[in-house]
C-alpha positions as CSV (number, residue, x, y, z in Angstrom):
1,M,0.0,0.0,0.0
2,A,1.4,3.4,-1.0
3,K,2.3,5.8,1.8
4,I,0.0,8.7,2.5
5,S,1.8,12.0,2.6
6,V,0.8,15.7,2.6
7,L,1.5,17.5,-0.7
8,D,3.8,20.6,-0.7
9,N,2.2,24.0,-1.2
10,C,3.6,24.4,-4.7
11,T,1.9,21.2,-5.9
12,I,-1.3,22.2,-4.0
13,D,-1.4,25.6,-5.7
14,K,-0.9,24.1,-9.2
15,I,-3.7,21.5,-8.6
16,A,-6.0,24.2,-7.3
17,A,-5.2,26.4,-10.3
18,G,-6.4,23.6,-12.6
19,E,-9.9,24.1,-11.3
20,V,-9.9,27.8,-12.1
21,V,-7.4,28.3,-14.9
22,E,-8.2,26.0,-17.9
23,R,-7.0,28.2,-20.7
24,P,-6.4,31.9,-21.5
25,L,-10.1,32.4,-21.6
26,S,-10.3,31.6,-17.9
27,V,-7.6,34.1,-17.0
28,V,-9.3,36.9,-19.0
29,K,-12.7,36.1,-17.4
30,E,-11.4,36.2,-13.8
31,L,-9.4,39.5,-14.4
32,V,-12.3,41.2,-16.2
33,E,-14.7,40.2,-13.5
34,N,-12.3,41.6,-10.9
35,A,-12.2,44.9,-12.8
36,I,-16.0,45.1,-12.9
37,D,-16.2,44.4,-9.2
38,A,-13.6,47.2,-8.7
39,G,-16.1,49.7,-10.2
40,A,-14.3,50.2,-13.5
41,D,-16.2,51.8,-16.3
42,S,-13.4,51.4,-18.9
43,I,-11.7,48.0,-19.4
44,T,-9.1,47.1,-22.0
45,V,-8.1,43.5,-22.7
46,E,-5.0,42.9,-24.9
47,I,-3.7,39.4,-25.9
48,K,-1.0,37.9,-28.0
49,E,-0.8,34.4,-29.4
50,G,-4.3,33.6,-28.2
51,G,-3.4,34.8,-24.7
52,I,-0.8,32.1,-24.2
53,S,2.2,34.3,-24.3
54,F,0.6,37.6,-23.2
55,I,-2.5,38.9,-21.5
56,R,-3.0,42.4,-20.2
57,V,-6.2,43.7,-18.6
58,T,-6.3,47.4,-17.8
59,D,-9.1,49.1,-15.8
60,N,-9.8,52.5,-14.2
61,G,-11.4,51.0,-11.1
62,H,-10.7,51.6,-7.4
63,G,-7.3,49.9,-7.4
64,I,-5.7,47.9,-4.6
65,D,-4.2,49.5,-1.5
66,V,-0.5,48.9,-1.3
67,K,-0.8,47.0,2.0
68,D,-3.2,44.5,0.4
69,V,-1.2,43.9,-2.8
70,K,0.6,40.8,-1.6
71,T,-2.4,39.5,0.3
72,A,-4.5,39.6,-2.8
73,F,-2.4,36.7,-4.2
74,F,-3.0,34.4,-1.2
75,R,-5.4,31.5,-1.7
76,H,-8.9,32.4,-0.6
77,A,-8.0,36.0,0.0
78,T,-11.0,38.2,-1.0
79,S,-12.6,41.5,-0.2
80,K,-16.0,40.4,-1.4
81,I,-17.2,38.1,1.4
82,H,-16.1,37.6,5.0
83,T,-18.4,34.9,6.4
84,I,-20.4,32.0,5.0
85,E,-23.6,34.0,5.5
86,D,-22.3,36.5,2.9
87,L,-22.8,34.0,0.2
88,L,-26.5,34.4,0.6
89,H,-26.2,38.1,-0.4
90,V,-23.2,38.2,-2.7
91,K,-23.7,40.5,-5.7
92,S,-20.1,40.6,-7.0
93,L,-19.0,38.5,-10.0
94,G,-16.1,37.0,-8.1
95,F,-16.0,36.1,-4.4
96,R,-14.0,32.8,-3.9
97,G,-10.6,34.5,-3.7
98,E,-9.0,31.9,-5.9
99,A,-8.4,33.8,-9.1
100,L,-5.1,35.7,-8.5
101,S,-3.4,32.9,-6.6
102,S,-4.4,30.3,-9.3
103,I,-3.2,32.5,-12.1
104,A,0.1,33.4,-10.4
105,A,0.7,29.7,-9.7
106,V,0.9,28.9,-13.4
107,S,2.3,32.0,-15.1
108,Q,4.5,35.1,-14.7
109,V,2.3,37.9,-13.4
110,E,2.9,41.6,-13.1
111,L,0.5,43.8,-11.2
112,I,0.4,47.7,-11.4
113,T,-2.2,49.3,-9.2
114,K,-3.1,52.6,-7.6
115,T,-5.9,53.8,-5.5
116,K,-7.4,57.3,-5.8
117,N,-5.7,58.6,-2.7
118,A,-2.3,57.1,-3.2
119,L,0.5,59.3,-4.4
120,V,2.2,56.5,-6.4
121,A,1.3,53.1,-7.8
122,S,2.6,49.8,-6.7
123,R,4.3,47.3,-9.1
124,Y,4.3,43.7,-7.9
125,V,5.9,40.8,-9.8
126,I,5.1,37.1,-8.9
127,E,6.1,34.1,-11.0
128,G,4.9,30.5,-10.4
129,G,3.6,31.6,-7.0
130,Q,6.9,33.0,-5.9
131,E,7.3,36.7,-5.2
132,K,10.0,38.4,-7.3
133,S,9.8,42.2,-6.6
134,M,7.7,45.0,-5.2
135,E,8.3,48.7,-6.0
136,E,6.7,52.1,-6.5
137,V,6.0,53.3,-10.0
138,G,4.0,56.0,-11.7
139,A,0.6,55.0,-13.1
140,P,-3.0,56.3,-13.2
141,T,-5.7,55.2,-10.8
142,G,-6.9,51.7,-11.5
143,T,-5.2,48.3,-12.1
144,T,-3.2,46.7,-14.9
145,M,-2.6,43.0,-14.7
146,I,-0.1,41.5,-17.1
147,V,0.0,37.7,-17.4
148,R,2.9,36.2,-19.5
149,N,3.7,32.6,-20.5
150,L,0.7,30.8,-19.2
151,F,1.5,27.3,-18.0
152,Y,5.2,27.9,-18.5
153,N,5.9,25.7,-15.4
154,T,3.3,23.1,-16.1
155,P,4.0,21.9,-19.7
156,A,1.6,19.0,-19.4
157,R,-1.2,21.5,-19.1
158,R,0.1,23.8,-21.9
159,K,0.2,21.0,-24.5
160,F,-3.6,20.7,-24.2
161,L,-4.2,24.3,-25.3
162,K,-5.5,24.7,-28.9
163,K,-4.0,26.9,-31.6
164,P,-3.6,30.6,-30.8
165,A,-6.4,31.5,-33.3
166,T,-8.8,29.2,-31.6
167,E,-7.9,30.4,-28.1
168,S,-8.3,34.0,-29.4
169,S,-11.8,33.2,-30.6
170,Y,-12.7,32.0,-27.1
171,V,-11.5,35.2,-25.6
172,G,-13.3,37.3,-28.2
173,E,-16.6,35.6,-27.6
174,L,-16.2,36.0,-23.8
175,L,-15.7,39.8,-24.2
176,E,-18.7,40.1,-26.4
177,Y,-20.7,38.5,-23.6
178,M,-19.1,40.8,-21.1
179,A,-20.0,43.8,-23.2
180,L,-23.6,42.6,-23.5
181,S,-23.8,42.0,-19.8
182,R,-22.6,45.5,-18.9
183,P,-23.5,48.1,-21.6
184,D,-22.6,50.8,-19.1
185,I,-18.9,49.8,-19.3
186,S,-16.6,50.7,-22.2
187,F,-14.8,47.6,-23.4
188,H,-11.8,47.5,-25.7
189,Y,-10.4,44.2,-27.0
190,V,-7.1,44.1,-28.7
191,N,-5.7,41.0,-30.4
192,Q,-2.2,40.9,-31.9
193,N,-2.2,44.7,-31.8
194,Q,-5.5,45.0,-33.7
195,L,-8.6,46.5,-32.1
196,K,-11.3,43.9,-32.5
197,L,-14.1,45.2,-30.2
198,Y,-15.0,48.6,-28.9
199,T,-18.1,49.6,-27.0
200,S,-18.9,53.1,-25.8
201,G,-20.2,52.3,-22.4
202,N,-23.2,54.6,-22.8
203,G,-25.5,52.1,-21.2
204,I,-27.6,51.4,-24.3
205,L,-27.9,47.6,-24.8
206,K,-29.2,48.0,-28.4
207,N,-26.0,49.8,-29.4
208,V,-23.9,46.9,-28.1
209,I,-26.1,44.4,-30.0
210,Y,-25.6,46.6,-33.1
211,Q,-21.9,46.7,-32.6
212,I,-21.4,43.0,-32.2
213,Y,-24.1,41.5,-34.4
214,G,-24.7,44.2,-37.0
215,K,-27.8,46.2,-38.2
216,D,-29.7,43.2,-39.6
217,I,-29.9,41.6,-36.2
218,A,-30.4,44.8,-34.2
219,K,-33.4,46.0,-36.3
220,N,-35.1,42.6,-36.1
221,M,-35.3,42.5,-32.3
222,I,-38.1,43.7,-30.0
223,E,-37.7,45.1,-26.6
224,I,-38.9,43.4,-23.4
225,D,-39.0,45.0,-20.0
226,K,-41.2,43.3,-17.4
227,R,-41.3,42.9,-13.6
228,T,-42.7,39.9,-11.8
229,E,-42.7,38.9,-8.1
230,Y,-39.6,36.8,-8.7
231,F,-37.5,38.7,-11.2
232,R,-37.2,41.6,-13.6
233,I,-36.5,40.7,-17.3
234,A,-35.2,43.3,-19.7
235,G,-33.4,43.0,-23.1
236,Y,-34.3,42.0,-26.6
237,L,-36.1,39.1,-28.3
238,G,-35.2,38.2,-31.8
239,L,-38.0,37.9,-34.3
240,P,-38.4,34.4,-36.0
241,L,-36.7,35.9,-39.0
242,I,-33.3,35.7,-37.3
243,S,-33.8,32.3,-35.6
244,R,-30.8,29.9,-35.7
245,G,-30.2,26.2,-36.0
246,N,-28.7,25.8,-32.5
247,R,-28.9,27.4,-29.1
248,T,-25.6,29.4,-29.4
249,F,-27.5,32.7,-29.6
250,E,-29.8,32.2,-26.6
251,T,-27.8,34.7,-24.5
252,Y,-29.0,35.6,-21.0
253,F,-27.5,37.1,-17.8
254,V,-28.6,36.8,-14.2
255,N,-27.6,39.9,-12.2
256,H,-25.1,40.7,-14.9
257,R,-23.5,37.2,-14.7
258,Y,-23.4,35.3,-18.0
259,I,-24.5,31.7,-17.2
260,K,-26.0,28.6,-18.8
261,S,-29.3,27.3,-17.2
262,T,-31.5,24.5,-18.4
263,V,-34.5,26.2,-16.6
264,I,-34.0,29.5,-18.4
265,T,-33.3,27.8,-21.8
266,K,-36.5,25.8,-21.6
267,A,-38.5,28.8,-20.5
268,I,-37.2,30.9,-23.5
269,E,-38.0,28.1,-25.9
270,E,-41.4,27.5,-24.4
271,G,-42.1,31.2,-24.8
272,Y,-41.2,31.0,-28.5
273,Q,-43.2,27.9,-29.1
274,G,-45.6,28.4,-32.0
275,F,-43.4,31.2,-33.4
276,L,-40.4,29.1,-34.7
277,M,-40.1,26.2,-37.0
278,Q,-39.1,22.9,-35.5
279,H,-35.3,22.6,-34.9
280,K,-35.0,26.3,-34.9
281,F,-33.9,28.3,-31.9
282,P,-34.4,31.9,-30.9
283,F,-32.0,34.8,-30.9
284,T,-32.2,36.5,-27.5
285,I,-30.2,39.0,-25.3
286,L,-31.9,39.0,-21.9
287,H,-31.0,40.4,-18.5
288,L,-32.7,38.9,-15.4
289,E,-32.4,40.7,-12.1
290,M,-33.2,38.7,-9.0
291,E,-32.9,39.1,-5.3
292,S,-29.9,37.1,-3.9
293,K,-32.3,35.1,-1.7
294,W,-33.6,33.3,-4.8
295,L,-30.1,32.3,-6.0
296,D,-27.2,30.1,-5.1
297,V,-24.2,31.3,-7.0
298,N,-21.7,29.0,-5.2
299,V,-22.4,26.0,-7.4
300,H,-19.3,25.7,-9.6
301,P,-15.8,27.1,-9.6
302,T,-16.3,28.8,-13.0
303,K,-19.5,30.4,-11.7
304,M,-21.2,29.5,-15.0
305,E,-24.1,27.7,-13.2
306,L,-26.7,29.0,-10.7
307,R,-29.3,27.3,-8.7
308,F,-32.8,28.9,-8.4
309,A,-35.0,28.6,-5.3
310,K,-38.2,29.0,-7.3
311,E,-37.4,27.1,-10.5
312,I,-41.0,26.1,-11.5
313,Q,-42.5,29.6,-10.8
314,M,-39.6,31.2,-12.6
315,Y,-40.0,28.9,-15.6
316,E,-43.7,29.6,-15.9
317,R,-43.5,33.4,-15.5
318,L,-40.5,33.8,-17.8
319,S,-42.0,31.8,-20.7
320,Q,-45.3,33.7,-20.2
321,E,-43.7,37.1,-20.4
322,I,-41.7,36.2,-23.5
323,K,-44.8,34.9,-25.2
324,Q,-46.8,38.0,-24.4
325,S,-44.0,40.3,-25.7
326,L,-43.8,38.4,-29.0
327,L,-47.6,38.6,-29.4
328,K,-47.4,42.4,-29.4
329,K,-45.4,42.4,-32.7
330,E,-47.1,41.7,-36.0
331,Q,-45.2,38.9,-37.7
332,I,-46.5,38.6,-41.2
333,P,-43.5,38.2,-43.5
334,E,-43.4,40.7,-46.3
335,I,-42.2,40.0,-49.8
336,W,-39.9,42.5,-51.5
337,E,-37.7,42.5,-54.5
338,K,-34.7,40.3,-54.3
339,G,-31.4,42.2,-54.3
340,R,-33.1,45.4,-53.1
341,K,-33.1,46.2,-49.4
342,K,-36.5,46.8,-47.9
343,E,-37.2,50.5,-47.3
344,E,-35.9,51.4,-43.9
345,K,-37.3,54.0,-41.5
346,E,-35.0,56.7,-40.4
347,E,-35.0,55.4,-36.9
348,D,-33.4,52.1,-38.0
349,V,-30.2,53.9,-39.1
350,P,-27.8,55.5,-36.7
351,E,-27.9,59.3,-36.9
352,K,-24.2,59.7,-36.9
353,I,-21.0,57.6,-36.8
354,C,-18.0,58.3,-34.7
355,L,-14.7,56.6,-34.0
356,P,-13.6,55.3,-30.6
357,P,-12.2,58.1,-28.5
358,I,-8.9,56.1,-28.2
359,L,-8.1,56.8,-31.9
360,N,-6.3,59.9,-32.8
361,V,-7.4,60.4,-36.4
362,S,-9.2,63.1,-38.4
363,K,-12.9,63.0,-39.3
364,E,-12.0,62.8,-43.0
365,A,-10.3,59.4,-42.4
366,S,-13.3,57.9,-40.6
367,A,-15.0,56.6,-43.7
368,H,-11.9,54.7,-44.9
369,L,-10.5,53.2,-41.7
370,K,-8.7,49.9,-42.4
371,E,-6.6,48.8,-39.4
372,K,-5.7,49.9,-35.9
373,V,-2.2,49.1,-34.6
374,L,-1.7,49.8,-30.9
375,E,1.6,50.2,-29.1
376,E,1.8,47.4,-26.6
377,E,3.7,49.0,-23.8
378,D,2.3,52.5,-23.8
379,F,-1.4,52.0,-23.5
380,S,-3.2,52.8,-20.2
381,F,-6.4,54.4,-19.0
382,D,-6.7,57.3,-16.7
383,N,-9.5,57.6,-14.2
384,K,-12.0,59.4,-16.5
385,K,-14.6,57.4,-18.4
386,N,-13.7,56.6,-22.0
387,Q,-10.4,58.5,-21.8
388,S,-6.9,57.2,-22.4
389,T,-3.4,58.3,-23.1
390,P,-2.6,59.0,-26.8
391,M,-1.4,56.1,-28.9
392,Q,0.1,55.8,-32.4
393,V,-2.1,54.6,-35.2
394,E,-0.6,53.4,-38.5
395,E,-2.3,53.9,-41.8
396,P,-4.4,52.3,-43.3
397,I,-7.1,51.8,-40.7
398,P,-10.3,49.5,-41.0
399,D,-14.0,50.2,-41.2
400,Y,-14.9,50.4,-37.5
401,Y,-18.0,52.3,-36.6
402,V,-19.5,53.0,-33.2
403,M,-23.0,54.3,-32.8
404,T,-23.4,57.3,-30.6
405,E,-27.2,57.3,-30.7
406,E,-29.4,54.5,-29.7
407,V,-30.8,52.3,-32.5
408,S,-34.4,53.3,-32.0
409,Q,-36.9,50.5,-31.4
410,E,-39.5,50.2,-34.1
411,K,-42.9,51.3,-32.9
412,I,-45.0,48.3,-31.9
413,F,-47.2,47.5,-34.9
414,Q,-50.9,47.7,-34.1
415,P,-52.2,44.7,-36.0
416,S,-55.1,46.4,-37.7
417,F,-55.3,43.5,-40.2
418,L,-56.6,41.4,-37.3
419,T,-59.2,43.7,-35.7
420,K,-62.9,43.2,-36.2
421,E,-63.2,46.5,-38.0
422,A,-60.5,45.5,-40.4
423,R,-62.0,42.2,-41.1
424,K,-65.1,43.9,-42.5
425,S,-62.9,45.4,-45.2
426,H,-61.1,42.2,-46.1
427,R,-61.8,41.2,-49.8
428,V,-61.4,37.5,-50.4
429,I,-60.2,37.3,-54.0
430,G,-60.0,33.5,-54.4
431,Q,-57.9,30.4,-54.2
432,I,-54.8,29.5,-56.2
433,F,-53.1,26.1,-56.6
434,G,-55.8,24.6,-54.5
435,T,-53.9,25.6,-51.4
436,Y,-53.5,29.4,-51.0
437,W,-56.2,32.0,-50.4
438,L,-55.7,35.6,-51.5
439,L,-57.1,38.6,-49.6
440,E,-56.8,42.3,-50.4
441,Y,-56.7,44.9,-47.6
442,E,-55.4,48.5,-47.6
443,Q,-52.9,48.3,-50.5
444,Q,-51.7,45.0,-49.4
445,L,-52.1,41.5,-50.8
446,Y,-52.3,38.8,-48.1
447,I,-51.7,35.1,-48.9
448,V,-53.0,32.5,-46.5
449,D,-52.0,28.8,-46.5
450,Q,-55.2,27.0,-45.9
451,H,-53.6,23.9,-44.4
452,A,-51.4,25.9,-42.0
453,A,-54.4,28.1,-41.1
454,H,-56.6,25.1,-40.3
455,E,-53.8,23.4,-38.4
456,K,-53.3,26.5,-36.3
457,V,-57.0,26.8,-35.5
458,L,-57.3,23.2,-34.5
459,Y,-54.2,23.3,-32.4
460,E,-55.4,26.4,-30.4
461,Q,-58.8,24.7,-30.0
462,L,-57.1,21.6,-28.6
463,V,-54.9,23.5,-26.2
464,K,-57.8,25.5,-24.9
465,E,-59.9,22.3,-24.4
466,M,-57.0,20.7,-22.6
467,K,-56.6,23.6,-20.2
468,S,-60.4,23.6,-19.5
469,K,-60.5,19.8,-19.5
470,E,-63.2,19.8,-22.2
471,I,-61.5,17.5,-24.7
472,T,-64.0,14.9,-26.0
473,S,-63.4,11.4,-27.1
474,Q,-64.8,9.3,-29.9
475,V,-65.5,5.6,-29.0
476,I,-64.1,3.2,-31.6
477,S,-65.2,-0.3,-32.4
478,P,-63.5,-2.5,-32.5
479,P,-60.9,-1.2,-30.0
480,I,-57.2,-0.9,-30.8
481,I,-55.4,-3.9,-29.2
482,F,-51.6,-3.6,-28.7
483,S,-48.8,-5.3,-26.8
484,V,-46.3,-3.4,-24.6
485,T,-42.8,-4.0,-23.3
486,E,-42.0,-3.3,-19.6
487,K,-40.7,0.2,-20.5
488,E,-43.8,1.0,-22.5
489,K,-45.9,-0.3,-19.5
490,D,-44.1,2.1,-17.2
491,A,-44.7,5.0,-19.6
492,L,-48.4,4.1,-19.7
493,F,-48.6,4.0,-16.0
494,Q,-46.6,7.2,-15.4
495,Y,-48.5,9.3,-18.0
496,S,-51.9,7.7,-17.8
497,S,-53.5,11.1,-16.8
498,Y,-52.0,12.8,-19.8
499,F,-53.4,10.2,-22.2
500,Q,-56.8,10.9,-20.6
501,K,-56.3,14.6,-21.1
502,L,-55.6,14.0,-24.8
503,G,-58.8,12.1,-25.2
504,F,-57.5,8.5,-25.1
505,E,-59.4,5.8,-23.1
506,I,-57.0,2.9,-22.3
507,E,-57.5,-0.2,-20.2
508,P,-55.7,-3.5,-19.6
509,F,-56.7,-6.3,-21.9
510,G,-54.8,-9.1,-20.2
511,G,-51.1,-10.0,-19.9
512,N,-49.0,-7.4,-21.7
513,E,-51.9,-6.3,-23.9
514,Y,-53.9,-3.1,-23.6
515,A,-57.0,-1.8,-25.4
516,V,-57.6,1.7,-26.7
517,R,-61.4,2.1,-26.6
518,A,-61.6,5.8,-27.4
519,I,-59.4,8.3,-29.2
520,P,-59.5,12.2,-29.4
521,Y,-62.4,13.3,-31.6
522,N,-60.0,15.2,-33.9
523,L,-58.4,11.9,-34.8
524,Y,-61.6,10.2,-35.8
525,G,-61.3,8.8,-39.3
526,L,-57.5,9.0,-39.2
527,E,-54.9,6.3,-38.3
528,G,-55.4,6.4,-34.5
529,R,-53.2,3.3,-33.8
530,E,-50.2,4.8,-35.6
531,F,-50.6,8.1,-33.8
532,F,-51.0,6.4,-30.4
533,M,-47.9,4.2,-30.8
534,E,-45.9,7.1,-32.0
535,L,-46.8,9.0,-28.9
536,L,-46.1,6.0,-26.6
537,D,-42.6,5.6,-28.2
538,Q,-41.7,9.2,-27.5
539,L,-42.9,9.0,-23.9
540,V,-40.9,5.9,-23.2
541,L,-37.8,8.1,-23.5
542,E,-39.3,10.6,-20.9
543,V,-39.9,8.1,-18.1
544,G,-38.5,9.5,-14.9
545,K,-38.3,13.0,-16.1
546,E,-40.2,15.8,-14.3
547,E,-41.2,17.8,-17.3
548,W,-42.6,16.7,-20.6
549,G,-45.2,19.4,-21.4
550,Y,-43.4,20.2,-24.6
551,K,-44.0,16.6,-25.8
552,V,-47.8,17.1,-25.2
553,N,-47.6,20.3,-27.3
554,E,-45.7,18.4,-30.0
555,K,-48.4,15.8,-30.1
556,L,-51.2,18.3,-30.1
557,A,-49.5,19.9,-33.1
558,S,-49.2,16.5,-34.8
559,M,-52.9,15.8,-34.1
560,S,-53.8,19.1,-35.6
561,C,-51.7,18.5,-38.6
562,K,-53.2,15.1,-39.3
563,A,-56.8,16.5,-39.0
564,A,-56.3,19.7,-40.9
565,V,-57.6,20.2,-44.4
566,K,-54.7,19.5,-46.8
567,G,-53.2,21.6,-49.5
568,R,-54.5,21.1,-53.1
569,H,-57.9,20.5,-51.6
570,E,-60.4,23.0,-52.8
571,I,-62.8,24.4,-50.1
572,S,-65.8,26.7,-50.6
573,R,-65.7,30.4,-50.0
574,Q,-68.0,30.0,-47.0
575,E,-65.6,27.5,-45.5
576,V,-62.6,29.7,-46.0
577,E,-64.4,32.8,-44.6
578,S,-65.3,30.8,-41.5
579,L,-61.7,29.5,-41.3
580,L,-60.3,33.0,-41.6
581,E,-62.7,34.4,-39.0
582,Q,-61.4,31.8,-36.6
583,L,-57.8,32.2,-37.5
584,L,-57.7,36.0,-37.2
585,S,-59.3,35.8,-33.8
586,L,-56.3,33.9,-32.4
587,E,-53.6,35.5,-30.3
588,N,-50.9,34.2,-32.7
589,P,-52.3,33.6,-36.1
590,Y,-48.9,34.1,-37.8
591,H,-47.4,30.7,-37.4
592,C,-48.7,27.1,-37.5
593,P,-47.9,24.8,-34.5
594,H,-44.7,23.8,-36.3
595,G,-43.5,27.4,-36.7
596,R,-44.2,27.8,-40.5
597,P,-45.8,31.1,-41.6
598,V,-49.5,31.0,-42.0
599,I,-49.8,34.4,-43.7
600,I,-47.5,36.4,-46.0
601,R,-48.1,39.7,-47.6
602,M,-47.0,41.8,-50.6
603,S,-47.5,45.6,-50.9
604,K,-49.1,47.2,-54.0
605,Y,-45.8,49.1,-54.3
606,E,-43.8,45.9,-54.6
607,L,-46.2,44.5,-57.1
608,E,-45.9,47.6,-59.2
609,K,-42.2,47.3,-59.0
610,K,-42.4,43.9,-60.5
611,F,-44.4,45.2,-63.5
612,K,-42.0,48.2,-63.7
613,R,-44.9,50.7,-63.1
614,V,-42.6,52.3,-60.5
615,L,-38.8,52.4,-60.5
């Protein structure tokens, strides 16, 4: 048996560092969070070789008092909590006191810091956890942290780093999240002496979205700002037009902390249900503010996970608020000429363009900027917001624009097309291709997909009946007899109440066989057995899970689709007028249960463009 011994402090520090410092991204995250906690409103991050050889984070925050400089590098040394009870009320991004000691254990660190009342700054050098020097220097108020040669003393860790370009992309993505989390802070990101990101710090989130994602994204988002008994939610919801094929762009922050949460993700997607096509995910930038008593932030060393005290209530309210905000915006896609941009309102375009204040260039050069080269060793902030010492800029310089005015939110469209008064003026022109109905209203041509419209009406009817427990069943004779495995039997037992809510009547038939004696009335005349077995197969995968509401909605959508009138099936004008009346009375008539558009439109102007009546 191997002898048990106590590890030396150097080994302990390096092992502990492995929990906090995984790659350059980890270093930047910890240092930027410290800068934010120090009250900085200007933060600059500079890296070289993906941050492996060089990282510098400069801020204009409060600084560190000279007597606390060395202490700051001790393990579990922090100014943010003092007792275990403080964890219940912590509001800072960092609080464990592990960051600086962990970083210093695996790199060569230089700290320059000065408080407002100090006459001079302090410069402290520590390498591999060993102090090298401490001296007085001249520097502005704030802190500059320089980290060189990450993992120089732990080559086994260093070889697992990826290429510098990949590590740089991680850092860039992190700083975009940081800028979105704090639009009131001016962020500068410099990679290989090139300025990659600049935000003004004017506190306008829409401007940061514009800066990072561009105008097409910014102008297709709607604002949300709601307060509930559990949280406040503010930010922007992307219209279905800018949905994505994965969850990468579901961005949200809790008390300015960027996190990943299954609860929030599910709530967002539930709120978008009925607005997006299947396998599409929303584009969101959301800020949630919650009292500390509802949160546990001490879950994971990276602080990327939170635990919520009221998960179910939060899930329900968040999804509800997102859905209600989306319903306020008309979402009928408009057709316009390919290759020509849709006419834009003046408020969608920034009123003026300016350069970051850190650039010393003339206005005449602003339209032709090509590249920004920053002097590595002579760049530092003073204690005034958005100010810095001059730097040299080499020509040419890149296109780099910063909005000084907020990108105005489009006025909420009042859906006059859906009002009772408007419906009186709808003129049904007729049906084309046996599938689409044409309506004319106020210089607009509306095209309605009859299958999607009927599907949507049936779906909403089913959901309403489920909530009010009014779904009716149709007795079938003979009954559907089927055999089940043990897993299927467990699913039948666990979800028996949900089958009843859907309108199925199921009873044992002896041994491993069961009989379906009634099916939902909407399935009558369809292949009920196939539908039932398909539903059972999906629920087998859900046994033991707490939530499966989205599966019920999926099956309701499927039921509606099977029962809806199909394309290329001509229906009478009276039938379509009745269908349109039902459709336009819904909260969300814009998308079928699978997220496909129900209605599209084309303006008279666009039609005349096609015929060259207008140019």
